[in-house]
Structures are given as C-alpha cells and as structure tokens.
C-alpha positions as CSV (number, residue, x, y, z in Angstrom):
1,X,-34.9,30.3,42.0
2,X,-35.2,26.9,40.4
3,X,-37.9,26.1,37.8
4,X,-39.6,22.9,39.1
5,X,-41.1,22.2,35.6
6,X,-37.8,22.0,33.7
7,X,-36.8,18.7,32.3
8,X,-33.8,16.9,33.8
9,X,-30.6,17.3,31.9
10,X,-29.1,14.2,30.3
11,X,-25.6,13.4,31.1
12,X,-24.8,12.0,27.6
13,X,-26.3,11.4,24.2
14,X,-29.5,9.4,24.0
15,X,-28.7,5.9,22.7
16,X,-31.0,3.5,21.0
17,X,-30.5,-0.2,21.3
18,X,-29.0,-1.6,18.1
19,X,-31.6,-4.3,18.0
20,X,-34.2,-1.5,17.6
21,X,-32.5,0.2,14.7
22,X,-34.6,0.3,11.6
23,X,-31.5,-0.2,9.4
24,X,-29.8,-2.5,11.9
25,X,-30.1,-5.5,9.5
26,X,-28.3,-3.8,6.7
27,X,-24.6,-4.7,6.1
28,X,-22.2,-2.8,8.3
29,X,-20.6,0.4,7.0
30,X,-17.1,0.8,5.8
31,X,-16.1,2.9,8.9
32,X,-17.6,0.2,11.2
33,X,-15.5,-2.4,9.5
34,X,-12.3,-0.3,9.7
35,X,-12.9,0.5,13.4
36,X,-13.6,-3.2,14.2
37,X,-10.4,-4.2,12.5
38,X,-8.5,-1.6,14.6
39,X,-10.2,-2.6,17.9
40,X,-9.7,-6.3,17.2
41,X,-5.9,-5.7,16.7
42,X,-5.7,-3.5,19.8
43,X,-7.6,-6.1,21.9
44,X,-5.0,-8.7,20.9
45,X,-7.6,-10.9,19.3
46,X,-7.2,-12.8,16.1
47,X,-8.7,-11.1,13.0
48,X,-12.3,-11.9,12.8
49,X,-13.2,-14.2,9.9
50,X,-16.9,-13.4,10.1
51,X,-16.8,-9.6,9.5
52,X,-18.2,-9.9,6.0
53,X,-21.5,-11.2,7.4
54,X,-22.1,-8.6,10.1
55,X,-25.1,-6.3,10.1
56,X,-24.9,-2.7,11.3
57,X,-26.4,-3.7,14.6
58,X,-24.1,-6.7,15.2
59,X,-21.1,-4.6,14.3
60,X,-22.1,-1.9,16.8
61,X,-22.5,-4.5,19.5
62,X,-19.1,-6.0,18.7
63,X,-17.6,-2.5,18.7
64,X,-19.1,-1.8,22.2
65,X,-17.6,-5.1,23.5
66,X,-14.1,-4.4,22.1
67,X,-14.2,-0.8,23.3
68,X,-14.9,-2.1,26.8
69,X,-12.0,-4.6,26.4
70,X,-9.5,-2.0,25.2
71,X,-10.7,1.0,27.3
72,X,-11.6,3.0,24.3
73,X,-14.8,4.8,23.5
74,X,-15.7,6.3,26.9
C-alpha cells in the first residue's frame, strides 16, 4: 500500500541559484579557480584573463557553462 502523504522524492541534490548565495559576492575559492582553469583548457578556450576578479557566484556560473560545453559535470 502506498502512503499518499509521503513527500515526493527528489531526483538530485537541491540547488540554490548562485545569485541567491549569501557568500556569492566573496572571491572565488582556490578549488573553483583550479577547476575553471582545467575546464577552460578542456573546452579549447583561451585562458581567461579575468579570473582574478570573479566572485564565488560568477565562478560557479562559468563552471556550469564550461561543464555543459565539455560534457563534464552531469
């Protein structure tokens, strides 16, 4: 018998929009920078000159874009 009051199961981890992160405006982390450098190279793009100014939220968005481009991450 199925419990009609049970919550639906999520298919993946809950994600919060980087624009809504409370620490999103802080400088990106070292691991984010390293992964961005790796993804940029794998995507065949020129090394980003503007990495130094990226926030955590902007770095996350760029990582998502490059993961989609390279087929990594999902």
